[in-house]
C-alpha positions, 0 to 999 in steps of 0.5 A, spaced: 074 437 196 070 432 199 072 431 206 067 425 207 072 421 203 078 419 208 085 420 206 088 413 204 094 410 207 099 409 202 106 407 201 109 411 195 110 405 191 103 404 191 101 410 187 103 407 180 097 404 181 093 410 182 087 412 177 084 419 176 077 419 176 072 425 175 071 425 183 078 424 185 083 418 185 082 411 185 086 405 188 084 398 188 077 401 187 077 406 193 075 413 191 079 418 195 082 425 194 087 426 199 093 421 201 096 420 207 104 418 207 110 418 212 117 418 211 124 421 211 125 429 208 130 427 203 131 434 199 128 441 199 127 446 193 129 453 193 121 454 192 120 451 199 118 444 196 120 438 200 121 431 197 119 425 202 122 418 201 118 412 205 123 407 202 118 405 196 119 411 192 119 419 193 113 424 193 114 431 192 111 436 198 108 443 197 107 446 203 102 452 205 105 458 208 103 456 215 107 450 214 113 453 211 113 457 218 115 451 221 123 449 221 123 442 217 129 439 216 132 434 211 132 427 215 126 429 219 121 423 219 114 426 217 107 424 217 103 428 211 096 428 209 094 432 203 091 433 196 094 428 191 096 430 184 099 425 179 104 428 174 107 425 168 115 424 168 115 427 175 114 425 182 107 425 185 105 431 189 101 432 195 099 439 197 100 438 204 094 440 209 097 437 215 104 435 216 107 432 223 114 431 225 115 424 228 122 424 228 122 423 236 118 416 235 123 411 235 118 405 232 115 410 227 117 407 221 115 400 223 109 402 226 107 406 219 108 399 215 103 396 220 098 401 220 098 401 212 097 393 212 092 394 218 088 399 214 088 395 207 086 389 211 081 392 215 078 397 210 080 396 203 080 388 202 073 386 203 075 379 201 080 378 207 079 373 212 082 371 218 
């Protein structure tokens, strides 16, 4: 994995526009390998995988053994960063290397939408003019 590439802040619904390349993934011409998604944990499998919903879609999360030791619960609002895998006929999968419970932050969801918009305008959309 190339850690020089930033984790791209994305909404789950945007993942349908992600393309796979030899170096990783591309979204709107931006090369990345890791995705940053935030949302609510909505389901857990017997294998210890979780599903997160950000209001635009669902992503499956594969947690490391270290993360499985934490007490994750359905309904928590979490921030996840990890290696993204696009799959046919299944939700995208993130192999999580960072996961944080943000449930205690009252404006978490509104702030996340603003962060994604700001990142897009500042870093991804070079034609943006104020």
